[in-house]
BAFI-3210 file (N, C-alpha, C; in Angstrom, 3 decimals, decimal comma, padded with zeros to 6 digits):
// residues 90
n [1|2|3|4|5|6|7|8|9|10|11|12|13|14|15|16|17|18|19|20|21|22|23|24|25|26|27|28|29|30|31|32|33|34|35|36|37|38|39|40|41|42|43|44|45|46|47|48|49|50|51|52|53|54|55|56|57|58|59|60|61|62|63|64|65|66|67|68|69|70|71|72|73|74|75|76|77|78|79|80|81|82|83|84|85|86|87|88|89|90]
n.u [001,452|000,886|-000,572|001,650|001,933|001,721|002,504|002,078|-000,703|-003,199|-006,812|-008,052|-006,028|-005,703|-008,191|-008,040|-005,924|-007,091|-009,200|-007,765|-006,631|-008,814|-010,420|-012,306|-014,985|-015,764|-017,899|-018,862|-019,277|-017,617|-015,094|-014,964|-014,998|-012,651|-010,686|-011,132|-009,907|-007,284|-007,327|-008,257|-010,634|-013,287|-016,121|-018,986|-019,842|-017,624|-016,029|-017,528|-017,336|-014,573|-014,245|-015,790|-014,299|-011,908|-012,840|-013,621|-011,135|-009,834|-011,401|-010,843|-008,124|-008,268|-009,755|-007,928|-005,903|-007,138|-007,404|-004,856|-003,787|-004,846|-003,287|-001,152|-000,944|-000,572|000,190|-001,199|000,440|-000,377|-000,287|-000,067|-003,054|-003,722|-004,828|-007,128|-006,231|-006,980|-008,484|-009,042|-011,519|-011,814]
n.v [-028,894|-025,604|-023,654|-021,781|-018,331|-016,727|-018,856|-020,574|-019,709|-017,285|-017,536|-015,408|-014,383|-016,619|-016,708|-014,289|-014,871|-016,978|-015,650|-013,937|-015,769|-017,158|-015,112|-012,069|-012,383|-014,860|-017,102|-017,316|-020,061|-021,353|-020,512|-021,572|-024,311|-024,462|-023,843|-025,945|-028,037|-027,698|-028,179|-026,154|-024,827|-022,813|-020,563|-019,414|-016,886|-015,610|-015,482|-013,718|-011,366|-010,816|-010,412|-008,071|-006,293|-006,226|-005,078|-002,557|-001,526|-001,414|000,529|002,699|003,194|003,803|006,189|007,862|008,015|009,452|012,021|013,187|014,391|017,013|018,976|020,056|022,709|024,782|028,239|031,023|033,628|036,964|040,174|043,261|045,162|048,249|051,600|053,162|055,613|059,065|061,140|064,294|065,335|067,509]
n.w [039,087|037,970|035,266|033,160|032,648|029,472|028,009|025,123|022,854|023,334|023,532|022,256|020,608|018,944|017,702|016,261|014,544|013,111|011,876|010,238|008,573|007,437|006,574|007,013|006,482|007,283|009,010|012,501|013,208|011,361|012,148|014,743|014,086|012,644|014,533|016,262|015,036|015,754|018,393|020,023|022,061|021,636|021,888|019,920|020,645|021,724|019,463|017,855|019,452|019,388|016,694|016,265|017,831|016,319|013,933|014,871|015,678|013,225|011,942|013,588|013,109|010,392|010,443|011,734|009,857|007,835|008,815|008,814|006,268|006,073|007,336|005,896|003,787|000,985|000,795|-000,964|-002,460|-002,710|-004,315|-002,405|-001,686|-003,278|-002,805|-005,135|-007,616|-007,348|-009,617|-011,030|-013,066|-015,793]
ca.u [002,041|-000,104|-000,180|002,503|001,448|002,507|002,872|001,071|-001,420|-004,493|-007,969|-008,342|-005,019|-005,983|-009,327|-007,548|-005,124|-008,017|-009,937|-006,840|-006,424|-010,074|-011,023|-013,253|-016,336|-015,993|-018,901|-018,333|-019,232|-016,461|-013,926|-014,983|-014,597|-011,223|-009,856|-011,277|-008,896|-006,028|-007,530|-008,584|-012,063|-013,867|-017,541|-019,262|-019,991|-016,259|-015,609|-018,236|-016,803|-013,233|-014,435|-016,234|-013,129|-010,978|-013,449|-013,542|-009,748|-009,496|-012,059|-010,188|-006,886|-008,633|-010,143|-006,702|-005,170|-007,860|-007,233|-003,486|-003,440|-005,390|-002,357|-000,238|-001,564|000,261|-000,475|-001,088|000,932|-001,007|000,267|-000,901|-004,000|-003,411|-006,007|-007,186|-005,777|-008,091|-008,213|-010,081|-011,815|-012,163]
ca.v [-027,709|-024,828|-023,119|-020,620|-017,221|-016,469|-020,161|-020,864|-018,573|-017,071|-017,798|-014,216|-014,340|-017,726|-016,269|-013,264|-015,541|-017,743|-014,717|-013,472|-016,850|-017,515|-013,905|-011,488|-012,736|-016,178|-017,126|-017,835|-021,487|-021,786|-020,224|-022,543|-025,605|-024,347|-023,906|-027,274|-028,915|-027,494|-028,469|-024,984|-024,833|-021,478|-020,525|-018,463|-015,554|-015,045|-015,155|-012,478|-010,250|-010,564|-009,905|-006,686|-005,503|-006,070|-004,112|-001,245|-001,114|-001,065|001,778|003,736|003,460|004,420|007,581|008,619|008,260|010,419|013,376|013,697|015,249|018,398|019,865|020,713|023,485|025,859|029,536|031,768|034,967|037,952|041,505|044,048|046,048|049,650|052,414|053,676|057,024|060,000|062,111|065,308|065,522|068,902]
ca.w [038,575|037,304|033,930|033,158|031,820|028,273|027,385|024,110|022,406|024,003|022,645|021,477|019,534|018,045|016,856|015,342|013,511|012,260|011,021|009,232|007,632|006,754|006,029|007,980|006,143|007,810|010,085|013,782|013,171|010,579|012,949|015,811|013,475|012,232|015,750|016,907|014,398|016,447|019,779|020,804|022,297|021,774|021,501|018,850|021,199|021,816|018,082|017,460|020,206|018,892|015,328|016,407|018,285|015,192|013,025|015,508|015,653|011,822|011,647|014,324|012,391|009,141|010,762|012,056|008,612|007,018|009,404|008,716|005,116|006,126|008,011|004,956|002,732|000,496|000,808|-002,202|-002,217|-003,558|-004,094|-001,526|-002,359|-003,249|-003,110|-006,499|-007,728|-007,585|-010,680|-011,214|-014,480|-016,077]
c.u [001,043|000,369|000,701|001,899|002,347|002,931|001,753|000,359|-002,731|-005,628|-008,193|-007,335|-005,268|-007,157|-008,863|-006,769|-006,039|-008,780|-009,047|-006,607|-007,653|-010,715|-012,053|-014,700|-016,689|-017,019|-018,246|-018,292|-017,982|-015,178|-013,829|-014,505|-013,139|-010,334|-009,968|-010,287|-007,540|-006,178|-007,858|-010,081|-012,550|-015,359|-017,776|-019,407|-018,624|-015,731|-016,261|-017,633|-015,427|-013,346|-014,859|-015,091|-012,146|-011,520|-013,392|-012,123|-009,340|-010,139|-011,355|-008,877|-007,213|-009,016|-008,885|-005,925|-005,838|-007,615|-005,852|-003,287|-003,925|-004,357|-001,515|-001,042|-000,625|-000,514|-000,215|-000,649|000,320|-000,321|-000,661|-001,876|-003,606|-004,668|-005,973|-006,779|-007,007|-007,648|-009,385|-010,302|-012,217|-013,051]
c.v [-026,924|-024,312|-021,905|-019,578|-017,033|-017,738|-020,508|-019,561|-018,482|-017,390|-016,620|-014,138|-015,473|-017,363|-015,228|-013,883|-016,324|-016,832|-014,127|-014,528|-017,158|-016,298|-013,369|-011,893|-014,139|-016,105|-017,624|-019,363|-022,036|-021,598|-021,244|-023,907|-025,604|-024,528|-025,264|-028,251|-028,838|-027,763|-027,273|-024,875|-023,408|-021,545|-019,412|-017,003|-014,832|-014,645|-013,884|-011,262|-009,848|-009,958|-008,403|-005,821|-005,270|-005,034|-002,699|-000,697|-000,657|000,292|002,927|004,151|004,199|005,918|008,461|008,945|009,347|011,834|013,981|014,630|016,698|019,392|020,621|021,384|024,572|027,167|030,273|033,194|035,903|039,327|042,320|044,943|047,514|050,453|052,993|055,141|057,913|061,008|063,079|065,500|066,992|069,032]
c.w [037,745|035,955|034,089|032,236|030,600|027,541|026,400|023,676|023,125|022,996|021,729|020,300|018,518|017,141|015,860|014,215|012,557|011,355|009,938|008,157|006,801|006,080|007,019|007,657|006,681|008,958|011,372|013,830|012,452|011,429|014,098|015,295|013,143|013,418|016,460|016,320|015,097|017,974|020,664|020,871|022,571|021,436|020,514|019,386|021,342|020,466|017,594|018,131|019,676|017,466|015,372|016,858|017,137|014,206|013,590|015,435|014,226|011,456|012,363|013,599|011,097|009,386|011,059|010,776|007,731|007,517|009,108|007,502|005,212|006,664|007,022|003,841|002,265|000,496|-000,515|-001,848|-003,205|-003,313|-003,164|-002,287|-002,209|-003,492|-004,537|-006,497|-007,982|-008,628|-010,722|-012,678|-014,715|-017,258]
res [x|x|x|x|x|x|x|x|x|x|x|x|x|x|x|x|x|x|x|x|x|x|x|x|x|x|x|x|x|x|x|x|x|x|x|x|x|x|x|x|x|x|x|x|x|x|x|x|x|x|x|x|x|x|x|x|x|x|x|x|x|x|x|x|x|x|x|x|x|x|x|x|x|x|x|x|x|x|x|x|x|x|x|x|x|x|x|x|x|x]
***
């Protein structure tokens, strides 16, 4: 009988959970050792790739949040300009 899709967690999801638990400053060796305790076999290159993807996603979300506040601006109402009166001096 073969493996069923969706059964258990994927390696990528396990790495993301481990990085969330250990912190983003954790080295790939630490993440590999942490996941080995649970019987999940990953290599350091995969950990690096998942970590970069997570950082890119966080930066993308942060850029989107920065762009939103510029849309709302209040307008200043000023009185209309009137031409100056002409007077004849005598």
